[in-house]
C-alpha positions as CSV (number, residue, x, y, z in Angstrom):
1,M,11.9,41.1,-14.1
2,K,8.3,41.2,-12.9
3,K,7.2,39.2,-15.9
4,R,9.8,36.5,-15.1
5,T,8.7,36.3,-11.5
6,G,5.1,35.7,-12.6
7,K,6.1,32.9,-14.9
8,Y,8.2,31.3,-12.1
9,I,5.2,31.4,-9.7
10,L,2.9,30.0,-12.3
11,F,5.5,27.2,-13.0
12,L,5.6,26.4,-9.2
13,I,1.9,26.3,-8.9
14,F,1.5,24.0,-12.0
15,S,4.3,21.7,-10.7
16,G,2.6,21.5,-7.3
17,L,-0.7,20.6,-8.9
18,L,0.8,17.9,-11.0
19,Y,2.5,16.4,-8.0
20,C,-0.6,16.5,-5.8
21,C,-2.8,15.1,-8.6
22,G,-0.6,12.0,-9.0
23,G,2.0,13.3,-11.5
24,G,4.7,12.5,-9.0
25,K,3.7,8.9,-8.3
26,N,5.2,7.4,-11.5
27,I,2.4,4.9,-12.0
28,V,3.5,2.1,-14.3
29,F,0.3,0.0,-14.2
30,T,-3.2,0.3,-12.7
31,D,-6.3,-1.7,-13.2
32,T,-9.4,-2.6,-11.3
33,A,-11.6,-5.7,-11.4
34,T,-15.3,-5.2,-10.5
35,M,-17.3,-7.8,-8.6
36,P,-20.6,-8.9,-10.2
37,D,-23.5,-8.2,-7.8
38,E,-20.9,-6.7,-5.3
39,T,-20.0,-10.2,-4.2
40,W,-16.6,-11.9,-4.5
41,S,-17.1,-15.7,-4.7
42,L,-14.4,-18.1,-3.5
43,D,-13.8,-19.6,-6.9
44,Q,-13.5,-16.1,-8.6
45,V,-9.9,-15.3,-9.3
46,M,-9.0,-11.8,-10.2
47,Q,-6.2,-11.6,-12.8
48,F,-4.0,-8.7,-13.7
49,E,-1.4,-8.9,-16.5
50,I,1.4,-6.3,-16.3
51,P,3.7,-5.8,-19.3
52,V,7.3,-5.1,-18.0
53,N,10.1,-3.6,-20.1
54,D,12.1,-2.1,-17.2
55,T,14.3,-4.6,-15.4
56,V,16.4,-2.0,-13.5
57,S,14.0,0.3,-11.6
58,H,12.5,-0.6,-8.3
59,H,8.7,-0.6,-7.8
60,K,6.0,-0.8,-5.1
61,I,2.9,-2.9,-5.6
62,I,-0.3,-1.9,-4.0
63,F,-3.8,-3.5,-3.9
64,S,-6.9,-1.4,-3.4
65,I,-10.2,-2.6,-2.3
66,R,-13.6,-1.0,-2.2
67,T,-16.2,-2.4,0.2
68,G,-19.6,-1.5,1.4
69,S,-21.5,-1.8,4.7
70,A,-22.6,-5.4,3.6
71,Y,-19.0,-6.6,4.1
72,P,-19.3,-8.7,7.3
73,F,-15.7,-8.8,8.5
74,Q,-13.0,-6.5,9.8
75,N,-10.2,-8.3,7.9
76,L,-9.5,-9.9,4.5
77,W,-7.3,-12.9,3.7
78,L,-5.9,-13.0,0.1
79,F,-4.0,-15.6,-1.8
80,V,-1.8,-13.9,-4.4
81,T,0.1,-15.8,-7.0
82,T,2.6,-14.0,-9.2
83,I,3.7,-15.7,-12.4
84,A,6.9,-14.3,-14.1
85,P,7.3,-14.5,-17.9
86,T,9.8,-17.3,-17.3
87,G,6.9,-19.4,-15.7
88,I,8.3,-19.2,-12.2
89,S,5.5,-18.6,-9.7
90,L,5.3,-17.4,-6.1
91,T,2.2,-17.6,-3.9
92,D,1.7,-15.4,-0.8
93,T,-1.0,-15.7,1.8
94,L,-1.8,-12.2,3.2
95,E,-4.1,-10.8,5.9
96,Y,-5.2,-7.2,5.9
97,S,-7.2,-5.3,8.5
98,L,-10.0,-3.3,7.0
99,A,-11.4,-2.0,10.3
100,D,-10.4,-1.5,13.9
101,E,-11.9,-3.5,16.8
102,K,-14.7,-0.9,17.2
103,G,-15.7,-1.5,13.5
104,D,-14.4,1.9,12.2
105,W,-13.1,1.4,8.7
106,Y,-9.6,2.3,7.7
107,G,-8.9,4.2,4.5
108,K,-11.3,6.7,3.0
109,G,-15.0,6.5,2.5
110,F,-18.0,8.3,1.5
111,G,-21.5,7.0,2.3
112,D,-21.6,3.3,2.0
113,I,-18.3,2.9,0.1
114,H,-14.9,2.4,1.9
115,E,-11.7,2.4,-0.1
116,L,-8.4,1.2,1.3
117,E,-5.0,0.8,-0.1
118,L,-3.3,-2.5,0.8
119,P,0.5,-2.4,0.4
120,Y,1.8,-5.7,-1.0
121,R,5.5,-5.4,-1.9
122,N,8.0,-2.5,-1.8
123,N,11.3,-2.1,-3.5
124,V,10.6,-4.8,-6.1
125,Y,12.4,-5.1,-9.4
126,F,11.3,-7.3,-12.2
127,P,14.2,-9.5,-13.3
128,A,12.9,-10.4,-16.8
129,K,11.1,-8.5,-19.5
130,G,7.6,-9.7,-20.4
131,T,4.2,-10.1,-18.9
132,Y,3.9,-10.7,-15.2
133,T,0.5,-12.2,-14.1
134,F,-1.0,-11.5,-10.7
135,R,-3.9,-13.8,-9.6
136,I,-5.8,-12.8,-6.5
137,R,-8.5,-14.7,-4.7
138,H,-9.9,-14.2,-1.3
139,G,-9.2,-16.7,1.5
140,M,-12.1,-16.0,3.8
141,R,-14.2,-18.8,5.2
142,A,-17.3,-17.4,3.6
143,E,-17.9,-18.8,0.1
144,N,-19.3,-15.5,-1.1
145,L,-18.0,-12.2,0.3
146,K,-20.9,-9.7,0.1
147,G,-20.2,-6.0,0.0
148,V,-17.0,-6.1,-2.1
149,Y,-17.3,-3.7,-5.0
150,D,-13.9,-4.1,-6.6
151,I,-10.2,-4.9,-6.1
152,G,-7.4,-3.2,-7.9
153,L,-3.7,-3.5,-8.5
154,R,-1.2,-0.6,-9.0
155,V,2.5,-0.7,-9.7
156,E,4.5,2.5,-9.0
157,K,8.1,3.2,-10.0
158,I,10.2,4.3,-7.0
159,I,12.2,7.4,-7.7
160,K,15.3,7.6,-5.5
């Protein structure tokens, strides 16, 4: 009996660690595009291609951005175009707040780097199998956004 209890406790600890370390997130896709010279130019379009085979499950789509102290704004405008395997496309114009009115950054950070998750869409299902393309470019008035290290895209399966 004592041996069984020890195995059960070990199983619970291992399961908890897996969940805390991302095992419970059901990540379907994740990728990051790094900015050359920590600058995102207006004509630079970040592209992510996501292979999809599951047309039943619901997902959430999240962007992540890492910026440094050279980033001059509190917000970020993005133009996001999603292209389905069928060729149908949808473009969204999005604004995200990266810092509050006092200049304190949202998200987590260490030293010069600030990382923030930007929720894009929740409860999304992909109606057709194939490759979905996401094209992201910034919509700020500055031609070159200094202080942007990278932008990423993550797709997570929602477990109900």
